[in-house]
Structure formats: structure tokens, C-alpha cells
N, C-alpha and C positions, 0 to 999 in steps of 0.2 A: 601487552596485547592480551585481550580476553578471547577465549575460545569456547564456543558452544557446538553442539552437534544436533542436527536434525536426523532422528533415527527412523529410517525407512528401509531397513534391510540392506540389500545390495545397492540401493540408490541413496543411502545416507550420505550426508555431506556436512562439512564444517562451516560455521559462521565465525569469521575472524573480525575482531573489533579493536580499533586503536588508532593512534596517530602514525603518520609516516608509512603506512602500509603500501601505498601505490608504488613506491620505489623499490619494494622488496620483491624482485622477480621470482625468487625461489619459492615464494608462497603460492605462485600460480603454476610454476613449471610442473609440479607433480600432478596437476589436474589437467594437463594438456596431453591427449593421446598421441599427438604428433606435434612437431615443432612448427606448427602453422596456425595462425589465428587472425581474426578480423576484429578490430576494435570499432564499435559502433557507438557514436555519441551524438550530441546536438551542438548547434552553433553557439550556445551559451557556455556549455561545460567544456567542449573541446579545447578552446584557447587556454583554458585554465589548467587542465589536468591531463589531456591526452598524451602529450609528450613525456610528462612525468611517468606515466604508466608504460608508454611504448619504449622509451630509450633503454631501460634495463632489460626488457624482454628481447629487444634486438641484440643487445650486447651478449645475451645468453644464447644467441643463435636461433631465435624464433623468427620465422618469416612472417612479417606483419603486413596487413593492409588496413585501411581505415575507411569508414563511411560516416559522414557527418550530415545529420538530418536537421530540418527546421525544428524549432523549440515551441512546445505548447500542446495542451490537451487537444486542441482542435486538429492536430496532426496525428492523432492516434487512430489511424484510418487505413483502409485498403490501399489508398494511393501511396502513403508513406511506407507501408509494408512492402509494396512492390519496388520502392526505391532500394530497400535492403536486398531483395531478391536480384534486382538488376546488378547491384554492386557485387554480390556473391558470384553471379554467373560471369560477369566480366572478369573477375579474378580467378575463374576456373576453380572455385572452391569445391572440395570433395567432402565426403562424410567424416573425414578425420579432422576437418578444420573446426576449430573452436571459436564460437562467437562470444565476444566479451562486451557486455552492456555497461557502458560508462555514462552514468547520468541518473536522473530521478526516476519516478515511477513510470512515466510514459515510455522512456527509453527501455527500461527493464521489461515492461509488458510487451512492447513491440519486438524487441530482440528475442525474448523468450518464445514468442509465437513464431517468429521466423525460424528459430532453432528447432521448434517442434515440427515444423512442416517442410523446411528445405531438405530435399532428398529424403523425405520421410523421417527426419530426425538427426540432428547433429548436436554435439555437446556445447554447453554454454556456461559462462561464468558471470555472476552478478557483481558489479562494482558500483554500488549505490552511492550517490553524492549528495542526496537530500535527506533530511531527517525522516520524512515520511517513508522514503524508500528503504532507509536503513532499518527502521523499526517494523516495517510491515510488508510492503509490496515485493521486496526482493526475496523474501523468505516464503517458502511454501509451494512454489511451482505454479501459481496461477498466472497465466499469460493471456494476452488478447488485445482486441481493438474495440472501439466504440462503433455503434450504429446510430444513425439519426434518430431512431425510435427508442434507443436504450443503451446505457453505458455497459461496457464489458460483456456484451451479449454474444460475441464471437471470439473463440479462443480455444485453449487447450491446457491441460495440466502437463507441465514439463519441468522437471526439477533441475536446478542448476547443479554443477559439479562443486561449486564453491561460492560463498558469499563473502566478499571482502569489503567490510565497512570501515573506510578510512575516515576517522572522526575529524581530522583537520580540514576536510573538504567543507565542513559546516561553517568554517570561518568566512567563506565567501557567499553564504546563503543569505538572501534578503530576509529581513525580519518577518515579512508576511509569509514566506515559505517556511521559515522555522516554526512559526505559530501553527501553520497547517499541519506540520508533522506532529506537533504536540497533541493535536486532536486524536491521532491514532494511539499515542502513548497513554492518554487519559482513558481511552477505550478499554485498554487491558485492565486497568484498575477497576473500572465500572463493571466489567463482565465476570471477573474471576479472581481478582487480587486486591482485596480491600486494604491490606497493609501497604501495598504500592500506591493505592489511591491516597492514603493518608500521608505517605512520603511525598507525593506530588503536591499535596496541599501545603506541606512544610517547605518545599524547595522550588516552587514555581518561579519565583523571581530569579533564582540562580539559573534555572533553565532558560528563561527568556533572555538573560544577559549573556548566554553562551558559555557558562562556566564549564570547563573541560571535564572535571570530575563528575559533576551532576549529569551532564549529557551522556558520558560513558556509562554511568550506572543505569540511567533511564533506557539507553539503547540495549544494554545487556539484559535488563529485566524484561523489557518488551519482547526481545527476540526469544528469551527463554520461555515466556508465556506462549508465544506463537508456535515455537518448535514443539512444545508439548501437545498443543491442540492438533497441529498438523500430523504428528506421529500417530495420534489416535484416530483421525478421520481425514485422511489425505484428500479424498475426492469429494468431500462434503456430502456423503451419502447417509449419514445418521439422520433418522427421522426426527429425533428430538435432540436439541443441543448440538454438540459436536462442533465442527468447523464453522457452521452457520453462525455461531455466536460471535465470531469475529466481525460480523456485519452489523453490529449495533450502530444505528443511525444511518446506515448505508442505503436502505431502501428509500427513506425520505430524502437523503442526501443526493442519491443518484437522480431522483426526480427533479431536484433543483438544478443539477448540472445539465441534465438533458433539456429541461424546460427553459432555462436561461440561455442555453447555447454553451457548448463545451469551451471552457477557458474563462468564462465570465466570473465564475466562482472557482477557487482552487478546491481540489477534492477534499482536503482537510477542513476547509471552511464549511463546505456543504455537509460533511459528516458531523461537524460540531452542532450545526443547527438541527440536523436530523437526530442527534442524541438527545437534544432538549425535547423534541417532539416525542421520542420514545419514552423519555422520563415522564413527560406529561401524561401520555397514554397509560403508562404504568401506574401513575397516581390515580387516574380515573378508574382503573381496575381494582384499586384498593391495596396495591402492593407497596407503593412509596408514599411517604408523608409529604406534606407541603414543604417541610424543612429539607427533605432529601432532594427535591427538585431544585430548590433554591441553592443547595450546596453544589449541585452539578452546574447550574448556571454561573455561580460565582467563580468556580474553578476555571471554566471555559473563558469567562471574561478576563480573568487574571492572565490567561495564556494569550490574550489578544485575539480571541476568536468570536465570531458572531453567535448569538444565542437566539436570534430571530430568523426565520426562514424567508425565502423569497416569496413575494406576494403573487402567486400563480393562480390562486383560487383552489379551493379544496377539491373540486371535481377534476381539475387538471392534474393535481397531485395523484388522485386515485387512478386516473387514466394511465399516467406514466408509471406508477407503482405496479400496475397490472402487467407490465412487461418484465418485472423483476424476476431474476433467476430462482428466487425462493417461492415462486408461485408453483404449487404442486396440486394436480387434480383440480385446477381452477380456484384453489384457496391460497390466499396470500399469507405466508408465514412471516411474521414480524419478530425481530429480536427486541425483547423488552427486558425490564429489570424486576425480578422478584423482590430483590432488595439491592442496595448498593454493594457491589462485589459479587453479585450472582445474577448472571444473565439467563434468559430462558427464551426458547422459540415458542411462538404462540400464534395459532391460526384461528382463534375463536373470538377475537376482538370484534365487536359489532361495528359495522360501517359508520354508524352515527357517532360512536365514541372516537373512531379514527378521525372523522371530519372535525369533531370538536377539538381534539388535540392539535390538529393542523391549524385550525382557525385561531386557537389561543396563542400559538407560537408564530403566526405569520400575519399579524395585523399591521396596518399602516402606522 
């Protein structure tokens, strides 16, 4: 088992990474303020792993309830959030009840937001079962739901008590979902960890094949990168750089997800296409060479990810990107690449250059 720590003073918490962790109730018990918890999962993950997690907790004397939600990005909504609240109220859950999120990024975001708001805040634990959730969304305390006009526009910062990343859950992950998670892994190399980017170029085939050692290393390295960034800028308030750098490709990618309808593209797929647009815009600003953009595209293609965006039309992209959370004082801050391994937030890109980058990467 590998152990990392997210250093946030009294709200610090561990990230545990390794196989077989779901059945080790003792790893969770020290993070439960009372012997009462609710496991919240979805209809895909629950049949696979809910009982594996629940049985040893029950045996340890934890009073458990469960809530099983529909699966899919389109259910990251107020309506699904209310299903969680309905279940918690029916079970007479109080402020000492811990919510346990068992699933991918959608479940983690929903449960985290429910924990932040139910009775004005209850503890929760992240048990991510997808690669994307294990390397990104389960760490850092961002929670929320989507709105028809924009992704992740409603939510709260609410840190978990523990992140338990059981790597054996990746064995049942469909190849498309595994690839989507690799987009977030590649992101860390592009924005702040060039040696990791080079390692990914040397080991991409092993990762795609589900090699245990390669995946464990990639998850740990990704979580370490994110934990360092979150510790420095928890609430994404830095005017330059900071936590916003973790959104490389996301402003373009969220436009794809919203414009195409939630669930049509997986989050990691949209981010991959968005990272290519960001790289292309960085090239147009004179920061990246043609060879650098080609290098980004090749690595994403080897990971099984799209490198061309949805054909929405440049103006539709701009409209959707205008709802992005990184719009400050009416100016859109994009995350771009000063060079491979060094991300930068930039609000001075000319609209014509942004349009040109989008059109270059989104042709029929």
C-alpha cells in the first residue's frame, strides 16, 4: 500500500493506494466519528464492490445504509442530489453520519456536495473506482453538480476525511473509461512534471494494458502532484497559476461536454481534445514548437484518446467557455503551456487566436 498526505492543517487527510483495500475495514474506521455510515454508489459499481466494502464494516460494528443511484454524467444534477437527501432523511442520518462515495467522478462529486450541504456539513470518505477519480476528482475537495448552461457550476469545496484508491477496481473498468482517466494523468506531466511526461511516453502501452505496477506508479505520481498543488491553493484563489493549472484542457473540454450533451463524451475524452486546443493556442502564442504539439497529440492517441474536438462551431465554443469558472472580471483565463512541463494561466489571448486554435482542432 502506498500512502500520501494532503496537507491542509487540521483538515489534512491521507490518500491510500493499492490492491485489496476495500476489504480492510480498519483503514476506514479511524476516520468515522461515529459507527454509522451510508455508502452511496451507482447501479454499475454497486453490484461489483458495494458488499466487498460493506461486509467488513458491518462486522466491525458499523451501522450501514446504502443508496444506489443511476449511472452517468447526465445524472450529475439537482434531481439526483435530492435522491441522496431523500435517502439520508429516510434513514434519520445526523451530523455524525459519514457518507462514503463508492464510484467514479460523478459519484464522488455528488456525494461530496451532499456531504457539504446536508445538515450544513457531514464527514465523507472517497472510495474512487475509476482511474479518473483515483488520480484527480477524488482528491482536493471540489464537489458539485452540472447545470444545463455549464459543467460543475454549482458546488462547494469540502475535503474528504480519507481517499481510498483500491487499484484492483480498475480491472473491471472498460477500456474507454481507462483511457479517459489517462487524460488526467497526462495533464500532470504537461503542466508541472516533465520527467513524468517522459515516463508516460515510455510506459503508455503498459498503462493501456492495465499493468498493475505501471498503474500504481502513475496513480501515486498523479496524486502527489495534485496534493502539492491543492496544499498551496486549496480554493483556487491564486491570481496566477495555482490550482487553476489543474484545468489544462478543461475550459475547451467543458464546452464540448455541455455543447454535446452530458454523457456523449466522457470527461477525460473532452479534456484530451481540450488539451490539444490549448497546445495549439500555445503554439500560436510562440511558446510551443510544432514538434511539441505533435508530441502531445501522439501521446494522447497512444492512450486511445481523441485529439480532435467536437464540431460545434467556434462561436458556440466561445459562448460556452464564457460560462467557465475561470472567467474573472469578464476576462477568460485559459490554462496554456509556456513549455512542455510548465503550465501558465493566461487572460491575454486574442479572440481571433482562440478561434483559430479551435477551428484547427475541430475540423470535419
